[in-house]
C-alpha positions as CSV (number, residue, x, y, z in Angstrom):
1,X,30.5,47.3,16.3
2,X,33.6,45.2,15.8
3,X,35.5,44.2,18.9
4,X,39.2,43.4,19.3
5,X,41.4,42.4,22.2
6,X,45.1,43.3,22.8
7,X,47.5,43.1,25.7
8,X,48.9,46.6,25.0
9,X,47.1,49.2,22.8
10,X,49.1,52.2,21.7
11,X,47.2,55.3,20.5
12,X,49.5,57.2,18.2
13,X,51.7,55.9,15.4
14,X,54.1,58.9,14.9
15,X,57.4,58.5,16.7
16,X,56.8,57.5,20.3
17,X,54.1,54.9,19.5
18,X,56.2,52.7,17.1
19,X,59.3,53.2,19.2
20,X,57.4,51.9,22.3
21,X,56.0,49.0,20.3
22,X,59.5,48.0,19.2
23,X,60.9,48.4,22.7
24,X,58.2,46.1,24.0
25,X,58.6,43.5,21.3
26,X,62.4,43.4,20.7
27,X,63.6,43.9,24.3
28,X,60.9,42.1,26.2
29,X,58.8,39.9,23.9
30,X,55.6,41.8,24.5
31,X,53.3,42.4,21.5
32,X,51.2,45.5,21.0
33,X,48.8,47.1,18.5
34,X,49.2,50.6,17.3
35,X,46.4,52.9,16.1
36,X,47.2,56.1,14.1
37,X,44.7,58.8,13.1
38,X,46.6,59.9,10.0
39,X,47.2,58.0,6.7
40,X,50.4,56.0,6.2
41,X,51.6,58.3,3.4
42,X,51.0,61.5,5.4
43,X,53.7,64.0,4.4
44,X,53.4,66.2,7.4
45,X,56.2,67.2,9.7
46,X,59.6,68.9,9.3
47,X,63.3,68.2,9.7
48,X,64.2,67.5,13.3
49,X,67.4,67.0,15.3
50,X,68.1,63.7,17.0
51,X,70.6,64.0,19.8
52,X,72.8,61.1,21.0
53,X,70.3,60.1,23.7
54,X,67.6,59.7,21.0
55,X,69.9,57.7,18.7
56,X,71.0,55.4,21.5
57,X,67.4,54.2,21.8
58,X,67.2,53.9,18.0
59,X,70.3,51.6,18.1
60,X,68.7,49.5,20.9
61,X,65.7,48.8,18.7
62,X,67.8,48.2,15.5
63,X,67.0,51.2,13.3
64,X,70.0,53.5,13.8
65,X,72.1,52.1,11.0
66,X,69.3,52.9,8.5
67,X,68.6,56.3,9.9
68,X,72.2,57.4,9.7
69,X,72.3,56.8,5.9
70,X,69.3,59.1,5.4
71,X,70.0,62.1,7.7
72,X,72.9,64.5,8.0
73,X,75.3,63.7,10.8
74,X,77.1,66.4,12.6
75,X,78.9,67.0,15.9
76,X,79.9,70.6,16.5
77,X,77.6,73.6,16.5
78,X,79.3,77.0,15.9
79,X,78.0,80.3,17.4
80,X,78.6,83.2,15.1
81,X,78.2,87.0,15.2
82,X,75.8,88.2,12.5
83,X,77.5,91.6,12.4
84,X,81.2,90.6,12.2
85,X,81.0,87.0,11.0
86,X,83.4,85.9,13.7
87,X,82.9,82.7,15.6
88,X,82.0,83.3,19.2
89,X,82.4,79.7,20.3
90,X,81.1,76.2,19.7
91,X,79.7,73.3,21.5
92,X,78.9,69.6,20.8
93,X,75.4,68.5,19.9
94,X,76.8,65.1,19.5
95,X,80.2,63.4,19.5
96,X,81.3,59.9,18.6
97,X,84.2,60.2,21.0
98,X,82.2,61.6,24.0
99,X,78.7,60.2,23.5
100,X,79.2,57.4,21.0
101,X,76.9,59.1,18.6
102,X,77.0,62.2,16.4
103,X,73.8,64.2,16.2
104,X,71.5,63.7,13.2
105,X,69.3,66.1,11.3
106,X,66.6,64.2,9.5
107,X,63.0,64.6,8.4
108,X,60.4,63.4,10.9
109,X,58.6,61.3,8.3
110,X,61.8,59.4,7.5
111,X,62.1,58.4,11.2
112,X,58.4,57.5,11.2
113,X,58.7,55.4,8.1
114,X,61.8,53.6,9.4
115,X,60.2,52.8,12.7
116,X,57.0,51.6,11.0
117,X,58.9,49.3,8.6
118,X,60.7,47.7,11.5
119,X,57.5,47.3,13.4
120,X,55.9,45.5,10.5
121,X,59.0,43.2,10.2
122,X,58.4,42.3,13.9
123,X,54.8,41.4,13.2
124,X,53.4,44.5,15.0
125,X,50.1,45.7,13.6
126,X,49.6,49.4,12.9
127,X,46.1,50.6,11.9
128,X,46.0,53.9,10.0
129,X,43.2,56.4,9.4
130,X,41.6,55.4,12.8
131,X,41.0,58.1,15.3
132,X,40.3,57.5,19.0
133,X,36.9,58.9,20.1
134,X,37.1,58.1,23.8
135,X,38.2,55.9,26.6
136,X,34.9,54.2,27.3
137,X,35.7,52.4,30.5
138,X,38.6,51.4,32.7
139,X,38.4,48.6,35.3
140,X,40.9,46.7,37.4
141,X,41.1,44.2,34.6
142,X,40.8,46.1,31.3
143,X,40.4,49.3,29.4
144,X,37.8,49.8,26.7
145,X,38.5,52.2,23.8
146,X,36.2,53.4,21.0
147,X,37.5,54.4,17.6
148,X,35.8,56.4,14.8
149,X,35.5,53.4,12.5
150,X,33.1,51.8,15.0
151,X,35.7,49.5,16.5
152,X,35.7,48.8,20.2
153,X,39.0,47.6,21.6
154,X,39.4,45.9,25.0
155,X,43.0,45.9,26.2
156,X,45.0,45.4,29.3
157,X,46.8,48.7,28.9
158,X,46.1,51.8,26.8
159,X,49.1,54.0,26.2
160,X,48.8,57.5,24.8
161,X,51.5,58.4,22.3
162,X,49.1,60.7,20.5
163,X,50.9,64.0,20.9
164,X,50.3,67.3,22.4
165,X,46.5,67.3,21.6
166,X,46.1,63.8,23.1
167,X,42.6,62.5,23.5
168,X,43.7,59.8,25.9
169,X,45.3,62.3,28.3
170,X,41.9,63.7,29.1
171,X,41.1,60.4,30.8
172,X,44.2,60.7,33.0
173,X,44.1,64.4,33.7
174,X,42.3,67.1,31.7
175,X,44.5,70.2,31.4
176,X,44.7,73.3,29.2
177,X,47.7,73.8,27.0
178,X,49.9,76.8,27.7
179,X,51.3,79.1,25.1
180,X,55.1,79.3,25.5
181,X,55.4,82.8,24.2
182,X,57.6,81.7,21.3
183,X,57.0,80.8,17.7
184,X,59.3,79.4,15.0
185,X,59.6,79.9,11.3
186,X,61.5,77.3,9.3
187,X,62.6,77.3,5.7
188,X,63.6,73.8,4.4
189,X,65.5,72.3,1.6
190,X,67.2,75.3,0.0
191,X,69.8,74.2,-2.5
192,X,73.2,75.1,-1.0
193,X,74.8,75.9,-4.3
194,X,72.1,78.5,-5.1
195,X,72.6,80.6,-1.9
196,X,74.8,83.6,-1.7
197,X,78.5,82.8,-1.8
198,X,79.0,84.3,1.7
199,X,77.7,81.0,3.1
200,X,81.2,79.6,2.3
201,X,82.7,81.8,5.0
202,X,80.8,80.2,7.8
203,X,81.2,76.9,9.7
204,X,78.0,75.0,9.5
205,X,75.8,74.1,11.3
206,X,75.6,77.3,13.2
207,X,73.6,79.6,15.4
208,X,74.0,83.1,14.0
209,X,73.3,85.8,16.6
210,X,72.3,89.4,15.7
211,X,70.6,92.4,17.3
212,X,67.2,91.2,16.0
213,X,67.4,87.6,17.0
214,X,69.0,84.3,16.0
215,X,69.0,82.2,12.8
216,X,70.0,78.6,12.9
217,X,71.6,77.3,9.7
218,X,71.7,73.5,9.2
219,X,72.8,71.3,6.3
220,X,70.3,68.6,5.6
221,X,70.0,65.4,3.5
222,X,72.7,62.8,3.9
223,X,75.4,64.8,2.1
224,X,74.4,68.2,3.3
225,X,73.6,69.5,-0.2
226,X,70.6,71.4,1.0
227,X,70.1,73.9,3.8
228,X,67.5,74.6,6.5
229,X,67.2,78.0,8.2
230,X,65.0,78.5,11.2
231,X,64.4,81.1,13.8
232,X,62.6,81.1,17.1
233,X,61.5,84.3,18.8
234,X,58.9,85.8,21.2
235,X,55.5,86.5,19.6
236,X,52.2,87.8,21.0
237,X,49.5,85.3,21.7
238,X,46.7,85.0,19.1
239,X,43.4,83.1,18.8
240,X,43.4,79.7,17.3
241,X,41.8,81.0,14.1
242,X,44.5,83.7,13.8
243,X,47.3,81.2,14.3
244,X,45.9,79.1,11.5
245,X,45.5,82.1,9.2
246,X,49.2,83.1,9.8
247,X,50.4,79.5,9.2
248,X,48.7,79.5,5.8
249,X,49.8,83.0,4.8
250,X,53.2,82.7,3.1
251,X,53.4,86.5,2.4
252,X,53.0,87.3,6.1
253,X,55.6,84.8,7.2
254,X,58.0,86.2,4.6
255,X,57.3,89.7,5.9
256,X,58.1,88.7,9.5
257,X,61.4,87.2,8.5
258,X,62.3,90.2,6.2
259,X,61.6,92.6,9.0
260,X,63.9,90.7,11.4
261,X,66.6,89.4,9.1
262,X,66.7,91.3,5.8
263,X,68.1,94.6,7.0
264,X,71.8,95.4,7.7
265,X,73.8,93.4,10.2
266,X,73.2,89.9,8.8
267,X,75.2,87.8,6.4
268,X,74.2,88.1,2.8
269,X,73.2,84.5,2.4
270,X,70.7,84.9,5.3
271,X,69.3,88.4,4.4
272,X,68.9,87.6,0.7
273,X,67.1,84.3,1.2
274,X,64.0,85.9,2.5
275,X,64.0,88.7,-0.1
276,X,65.0,86.7,-3.2
277,X,64.8,83.0,-2.6
278,X,61.9,82.5,-0.3
279,X,61.8,78.8,0.6
280,X,59.0,76.8,-1.0
281,X,58.8,75.0,2.3
282,X,58.3,77.8,4.8
283,X,56.7,76.6,8.0
284,X,55.3,78.5,10.9
285,X,54.7,77.0,14.4
286,X,53.4,78.5,17.5
287,X,54.9,76.6,20.5
288,X,52.3,75.3,23.0
289,X,53.3,73.2,25.9
290,X,51.6,70.7,28.3
291,X,51.8,72.0,31.8
292,X,53.4,69.8,34.4
293,X,51.0,66.9,35.1
294,X,50.4,65.6,38.6
295,X,50.4,62.1,37.2
296,X,51.1,60.3,33.9
297,X,48.8,57.4,34.5
298,X,45.2,56.8,35.7
299,X,44.6,55.9,39.4
300,X,43.9,52.3,38.3
301,X,47.1,52.3,36.3
302,X,45.8,50.9,33.0
303,X,45.9,54.1,31.0
304,X,49.3,55.8,30.6
305,X,50.6,58.8,28.8
306,X,54.1,59.5,27.4
307,X,56.0,61.7,25.0
308,X,54.3,64.9,24.0
309,X,51.1,63.7,25.4
310,X,52.7,63.9,28.8
311,X,55.2,66.8,28.5
312,X,55.2,68.6,25.2
313,X,57.6,71.5,25.3
314,X,58.9,74.1,22.8
315,X,61.6,72.6,20.5
316,X,64.4,75.0,21.4
317,X,66.3,72.4,23.2
318,X,66.2,69.9,20.4
319,X,65.1,67.2,22.8
320,X,61.4,66.5,22.0
321,X,61.9,63.2,20.1
322,X,64.6,62.1,22.5
323,X,62.4,62.5,25.6
324,X,59.7,60.5,23.8
325,X,62.1,57.7,23.0
326,X,63.5,57.6,26.5
327,X,59.9,57.5,27.8
328,X,59.2,54.6,25.5
329,X,62.3,52.5,26.4
330,X,61.9,53.0,30.2
331,X,58.1,52.4,30.1
332,X,58.6,49.2,28.2
333,X,61.2,48.1,30.9
334,X,58.7,48.9,33.6
335,X,55.7,47.1,32.0
336,X,57.9,44.0,31.5
337,X,58.6,43.6,35.2
338,X,57.4,40.1,36.3
339,X,54.9,41.4,38.9
340,X,54.0,44.7,37.1
341,X,50.3,43.8,36.7
342,X,49.8,43.2,40.4
343,X,51.9,46.2,41.5
344,X,51.0,48.8,38.8
345,X,50.7,51.9,41.1
346,X,54.1,51.2,42.7
347,X,55.9,50.7,39.4
348,X,54.3,53.5,37.6
349,X,55.0,56.0,40.4
350,X,58.7,55.0,40.3
351,X,58.7,55.4,36.5
352,X,56.9,58.7,36.6
353,X,59.2,60.1,39.3
354,X,62.3,59.1,37.3
355,X,61.0,60.5,34.0
356,X,59.6,63.7,35.6
357,X,63.0,64.6,37.0
358,X,64.7,64.0,33.7
359,X,62.1,66.0,31.8
360,X,62.3,68.9,34.2
361,X,66.1,69.1,33.7
362,X,65.6,69.1,29.9
363,X,62.8,71.7,30.2
364,X,65.1,74.0,32.1
365,X,67.7,73.6,29.4
366,X,65.2,74.3,26.7
367,X,64.0,77.5,28.5
368,X,67.6,78.7,28.8
369,X,68.1,78.1,25.1
370,X,65.0,80.2,24.3
371,X,66.3,83.1,26.3
372,X,69.7,83.0,24.7
373,X,68.0,83.2,21.3
374,X,66.0,86.3,22.2
375,X,67.1,89.9,21.5
376,X,68.2,91.1,25.0
377,X,67.8,94.5,26.7
378,X,70.8,93.7,28.7
379,X,73.8,95.4,27.1
380,X,76.4,92.9,28.1
381,X,74.3,89.9,26.9
382,X,73.5,91.6,23.6
383,X,77.2,92.5,23.1
384,X,78.1,88.8,23.5
385,X,75.4,87.8,21.0
386,X,76.3,90.6,18.5
């Protein structure tokens, strides 16, 4: 078996992993090595929203200027009645004036690619197609990791940025994922000019509320020439096999959306898209969450989890990536303290306490958003939505 050594080993090369590596290197001069289970050219993922708090971290590590030329920048979200077409109100998702950043809608893979390019420019190694098998051993001086290519890595710190299905997390705390009760269906990259002309009557991006749910309509690509539509709604739990079957069944996904949004009471450009212009890119996701963890690091303090590995939540607050980026920047700051190595438990407790409070606030906001998007039995609430 090959053996390697590293001061900091990051398991996961999606968003949080490269962001952490860049925070460590560019802000504190600490080198790390990243291991990613997927290939470098993996096309997975969907468009995501990056709020100002996410973009602030991207600016700190020097990639914001590139990202803003790729994604669609916006500030205000309108809330609209599906039945009347009237605007019910609006709110800021971002604001140059108030937050120094507009919000950005961008494909996840574009963010990944940008982070990885900058990591390479900084001399940070990222190994692809390498899956962690297990944490072999943790002592007061090191952590030993085993990967599926036979490589054994000895490192001072192992950090899990490997997402909701984290293998590293099991070493810290083994928990069962919880189904949130919600699913989402997303149609991406519909040409704006081909949609029904009624779209011209609405201020985009918007949340459109009707008596059967909510549809979010977002311009995407840098110039907003294409449109995403997505909806989140309650859905009964299924077995893992049944979830996979539904995700791969385009006809069933289309039928769900037609049942909810292709009848009367919805703008033509929404109702017709699921009957006549079914998006080629129609994605289904069931939202599982990581329950609150007692701790985000091992008792010895050399194995640490962050991002979705620590606190994955449903995406209805649009803060998943932002929480991972905040985790990364604050953890890098913590690790860089001069006496961190000799006072790991103390520093990690302080970091965890700070981040847990922040994540709890965002989780509460996310849950409120989910309820607002749900058809309500309360007459007053439904009247406001409809």
